[in-house]
matplotlib code that plots the C-alpha trace (Angstrom):
import matplotlib.pyplot as plt

x = [45.8, 45.9, 42.8, 40.9, 41.9, 42.2, 39.3, 37.0, 38.0, 37.3, 33.9, 33.1, 34.1, 32.0, 28.9, 29.4, 29.6, 26.5, 24.5, 25.5, 24.0, 20.7, 20.9, 19.5, 21.7, 19.6, 21.8, 24.6, 27.0, 26.5, 26.9, 30.1, 31.5, 31.0, 32.9, 35.8, 35.9, 35.9, 38.8, 40.8, 40.0, 41.3, 44.6, 44.1, 46.8, 46.7, 43.9, 40.4, 39.8, 36.7, 37.4, 37.5, 34.3, 32.3, 33.5, 32.3, 28.9, 28.3, 28.8, 25.2, 24.5, 21.0, 22.6, 19.9, 22.4, 20.5, 22.1, 19.5, 20.7, 24.4, 23.5, 22.0, 25.0, 27.4, 25.5, 25.8, 29.5, 30.0, 28.8, 31.5, 34.2, 33.5, 34.0, 37.2, 38.7, 39.3, 41.7, 42.9, 43.0, 43.8, 40.5, 38.6, 34.9, 32.8, 30.5, 26.9, 25.6, 28.1, 25.3, 22.6, 20.2, 19.1, 15.6, 13.3, 10.1, 6.9, 4.6, 1.5, -2.1, -3.2, -6.9, -9.3, -11.5, -14.5, -12.8, -12.1, -15.7, -16.9, -14.5, -15.8, -19.4, -18.7, -17.1, -20.3, -22.3, -20.2, -21.9, -23.1, -25.2, -25.5, -22.3, -19.1, -17.3, -18.5, -17.5, -14.1, -13.1, -14.6, -12.5, -9.3, -9.5, -10.5, -7.8, -5.1, -6.4, -6.5, -3.2, -1.0, -0.4, 1.0, -1.6, 0.6, 0.7, -3.1, -3.7, -1.2, -2.8, -3.9, -6.9, -4.6, -2.7, -5.7, -6.0, -9.1, -9.3, -6.0, -6.3, -3.1, -2.1, 0.9, 2.5, 4.9, 7.9, 7.1, 8.9, 12.2, 11.9, 10.9, 7.8, 6.1, 3.0, 0.8, -1.8, -5.1, -7.7, -10.9, -13.0, -10.8, -11.0, -14.8, -14.9, -12.6, -14.8, -17.9, -16.1, -14.9, -18.5, -19.8, -17.0, -17.8, -21.4, -20.1, -16.9, -16.0, -12.7, -9.9, -6.3, -4.0, -6.9, -6.4, -8.2, -9.4, -10.7, -11.9, -15.6, -16.0, -16.1, -13.1, -11.3, -13.9, -12.0, -8.6, -6.6, -7.7, -5.3, -3.2, -4.3, -7.9, -7.5, -5.9, -8.4, -11.4, -9.8, -9.1, -12.7, -14.1, -11.6, -12.6, -16.3, -15.8, -14.1, -11.5, -9.2, -5.7, -3.4, -0.3, 2.5, 1.4, -1.1, -4.0, -4.6, -3.3, -4.3, -0.9, -1.7, -4.0, -0.8, 0.8, -2.4, -2.2, 1.4, 0.6, -2.5, -0.6, 2.2, -0.3, -2.0, 1.3, 2.0, -1.4, -0.7, 2.8, 4.4, 8.2, 8.2, 11.8, 11.2, 8.2, 9.8, 11.6, 8.3, 6.5, 9.2, 9.0, 5.2, 5.4, 8.0, 10.5, 14.0, 15.7, 14.3, 15.0, 12.1, 9.9, 11.5, 10.9, 7.2, 8.3, 9.8, 7.8, 4.2, 2.8, 0.4, 3.4, 5.6, 2.9, 2.6, 6.4, 6.6, 3.9, 5.7, 8.9, 7.2, 5.9, 9.4, 10.8, 8.1, 8.7, 12.5, 11.8, 9.5, 12.0, 14.6, 12.4]
y = [12.1, 10.9, 12.8, 10.8, 7.2, 7.0, 9.4, 7.5, 4.2, 5.7, 6.8, 3.4, 1.8, 4.3, 3.6, -0.1, 0.0, 2.2, -0.1, -3.1, -1.2, -0.9, 2.6, 3.2, 6.3, 7.4, 9.5, 9.7, 7.8, 10.3, 13.3, 12.0, 10.9, 14.4, 15.7, 13.3, 14.7, 18.2, 17.5, 15.9, 18.8, 21.2, 19.1, 19.1, 17.2, 16.5, 16.4, 17.6, 21.1, 23.0, 25.6, 22.8, 21.3, 24.5, 25.6, 22.4, 22.7, 26.0, 24.3, 23.2, 21.8, 23.4, 26.8, 27.4, 29.4, 29.1, 28.6, 25.9, 23.9, 24.3, 23.2, 20.0, 19.2, 20.0, 17.9, 14.8, 15.5, 16.0, 12.4, 11.1, 13.5, 12.1, 8.6, 9.6, 11.2, 7.8, 7.0, 10.5, 12.2, 15.6, 15.7, 18.8, 18.7, 21.6, 23.2, 22.0, 25.6, 26.9, 27.8, 27.9, 25.1, 22.5, 23.2, 21.1, 19.1, 21.1, 20.1, 18.2, 18.8, 16.2, 15.4, 15.3, 12.2, 14.3, 15.6, 12.0, 11.0, 14.0, 13.2, 9.7, 10.9, 13.4, 10.7, 8.6, 11.5, 11.7, 11.5, 9.5, 8.1, 4.3, 3.9, 2.4, 5.8, 6.9, 3.6, 3.7, 7.0, 6.3, 3.1, 4.8, 7.6, 5.1, 2.7, 5.4, 6.7, 3.3, 1.9, 4.8, 3.7, 6.2, 7.1, 5.4, 2.2, 2.1, 2.8, 0.1, -2.7, -5.6, -7.7, -10.6, -8.3, -7.9, -11.0, -10.4, -14.0, -13.4, -9.7, -8.8, -6.4, -7.1, -3.8, -4.5, -2.6, 0.6, 4.0, 2.5, -0.7, -2.8, -5.0, -5.6, -7.3, -5.3, -6.6, -4.7, -4.1, -6.3, -3.2, -2.3, -5.8, -5.5, -2.2, -3.6, -6.7, -4.5, -2.6, -5.8, -7.2, -3.9, -3.9, -7.5, -6.6, -4.4, -6.1, -9.7, -10.2, -11.1, -12.1, -9.3, -6.9, -3.7, -3.5, 0.1, 0.8, 3.7, 3.4, 6.0, 5.6, 4.0, 3.7, 1.4, -1.4, 0.3, 1.4, 4.5, 7.3, 9.4, 12.7, 11.6, 10.8, 14.1, 16.1, 14.5, 14.8, 18.5, 19.1, 17.5, 19.3, 22.7, 21.9, 20.9, 24.1, 22.7, 25.1, 24.3, 23.4, 22.4, 24.2, 23.6, 25.8, 23.4, 19.9, 17.2, 13.7, 12.5, 14.0, 11.0, 8.9, 11.5, 11.4, 7.6, 7.8, 10.6, 8.9, 5.6, 7.5, 9.4, 6.1, 4.6, 7.7, 7.4, 3.7, 4.6, 2.4, 2.6, 4.6, 3.8, 0.1, 0.5, 2.9, 0.2, -1.8, 1.4, 2.4, -1.1, -0.9, 2.4, 1.3, 4.0, 3.5, 4.9, 5.1, 8.8, 9.5, 8.0, 9.8, 13.1, 13.0, 13.3, 16.8, 18.1, 17.6, 19.9, 17.3, 15.0, 17.7, 18.7, 15.1, 14.7, 18.1, 17.0, 13.7, 15.6, 17.9, 14.9, 13.5, 16.7, 17.0, 13.4, 14.2, 17.3, 15.6, 12.9, 15.5, 17.2]
z = [2.3, -1.4, -2.3, -4.9, -4.4, -0.6, 0.1, -2.2, -0.5, 2.9, 1.6, 0.3, 3.6, 5.5, 3.3, 3.6, 7.4, 7.7, 5.4, 7.5, 10.4, 8.5, 7.2, 3.7, 2.9, 0.0, -2.4, 0.2, -2.0, -4.9, -2.6, -1.0, -4.4, -5.5, -2.5, -3.4, -6.9, -5.6, -3.3, -6.2, -8.5, -5.9, -5.7, -1.9, 0.0, 3.7, 6.3, 5.3, 6.6, 7.6, 4.9, 2.2, 3.4, 3.7, 0.2, -1.2, 0.6, -1.3, -4.6, -5.0, -8.5, -8.6, -7.7, -5.1, -3.1, 0.2, 3.6, 4.3, 1.3, 2.3, 5.9, 4.6, 2.4, 5.2, 7.8, 5.5, 5.2, 9.0, 9.6, 7.3, 8.7, 12.2, 10.9, 9.0, 12.1, 13.7, 10.8, 10.1, 13.5, 12.0, 10.1, 11.1, 12.0, 10.8, 13.4, 13.0, 12.8, 10.3, 7.9, 10.6, 11.4, 8.8, 7.5, 9.6, 8.9, 9.3, 12.1, 10.8, 11.4, 14.0, 13.4, 16.3, 16.4, 15.5, 12.4, 11.2, 11.9, 9.9, 7.0, 6.8, 6.9, 4.2, 2.0, 2.3, 0.8, -2.4, -5.7, -7.4, -4.7, -4.7, -6.6, -5.2, -5.2, -1.7, -0.1, -1.8, -0.4, 3.0, 3.0, 1.9, 4.5, 7.3, 6.3, 6.5, 9.8, 11.4, 10.1, 9.4, 5.8, 3.3, 0.7, -2.0, 0.1, 0.5, -3.2, -4.3, -2.2, -4.3, -3.2, -2.4, 0.0, 2.2, 4.3, 6.4, 7.7, 9.6, 9.9, 8.0, 5.3, 3.0, 2.0, -0.9, -2.2, -0.4, -0.3, 0.7, -1.4, 1.6, 2.1, 5.5, 7.0, 9.3, 11.7, 11.7, 14.3, 14.0, 13.4, 10.5, 9.1, 9.3, 7.4, 4.7, 4.4, 3.9, 1.1, -0.5, -0.6, -2.1, -4.7, -5.7, -6.4, -9.2, -10.3, -9.6, -7.9, -10.4, -10.1, -9.2, -8.8, -6.9, -3.6, -3.9, -7.4, -9.4, -10.3, -13.1, -16.9, -18.6, -15.3, -13.8, -12.0, -12.3, -9.3, -7.6, -8.6, -6.3, -7.9, -7.6, -3.9, -3.0, -5.0, -3.3, 0.1, -0.5, -1.6, 1.5, 3.7, 2.3, 2.7, 6.4, 7.3, 9.7, 11.6, 10.5, 13.4, 11.4, 9.7, 6.2, 4.3, 5.1, 6.5, 4.1, 3.3, 4.6, 8.0, 8.6, 8.8, 11.2, 13.3, 13.6, 15.0, 17.5, 18.8, 19.3, 21.2, 23.3, 24.2, 25.3, 27.4, 29.0, 29.8, 31.1, 28.5, 28.0, 24.8, 24.0, 24.0, 21.6, 19.1, 17.1, 16.7, 15.7, 13.2, 11.6, 11.4, 9.7, 7.2, 8.3, 6.9, 10.0, 13.5, 13.9, 11.5, 14.2, 17.1, 15.2, 16.3, 20.0, 19.4, 16.5, 17.6, 20.4, 21.7, 22.5, 23.8, 26.2, 27.5, 27.8, 29.7, 32.1, 32.7, 33.4, 35.8, 37.8, 37.8, 39.2, 41.8, 43.0, 43.2, 45.2, 47.6, 48.3, 49.3, 51.9]

ax = plt.figure().add_subplot(projection="3d")
ax.plot(x, y, z, "-o")
ax.set_aspect("equal")
plt.show()
């Protein structure tokens, strides 16, 4: 193989094909272009080898020097190597566990319904009493729990994005630069309407106004800040004394989003819904760039693994009874 020119061309073709299939491929082009430069600098000629690819994986710019980092880099390269093999049959494919498993996502804390009720009740008791602040945080936490919005998405909602007449939220230019419209439950719409009316008593609605606003000092009427939201949540969490059931140091505000997903999947399990048929819709609703981010919940959350295991046991029992 002519290392730099033809390899880079194959990389460009690979990325173009993946993007046509809907993959975002964040930073993948930079990573693979770096591999092409590495191959050229080594004056490598001929098929790509496992040795070449593993040596490159160890060349981490940040010099973190950890097998987990190498495993992530090599995994991205393995995808391209499999693609390249159809054109260059002698291309070698590194073993997926050359550097051990890729570092996985940590299991979230899945809130019990009572914990969410207690969180909202605690938010209503925030100081100063009678101000908009308690209602703002109760609305933020309740909105995340009932829609699965990312905290950034909830905080960036403008008043015009909240269509309570039709029960729709417009989430604009989110984490993966996409916008989407989300239907909301009538009870959620009622809660948002109550908050809007309270807010209008203090600040008249203006063009391009944020939906959730700060109500203190010079920030009155300004968007509620991310740091503020996390600080208040952490204070309430610590006061409520929850037992942490996740893999992080403590329950996080973002775990409200995880809880929404898990509760929806558990409901579908209970209704015997075909999960595979619904996963694409759920992935779109959540704003995931790739559907495997949604499937992750099925293997990472004990509550869902327990349901799947029970369903499999019933399947095995039915098969056994039929053979008798």
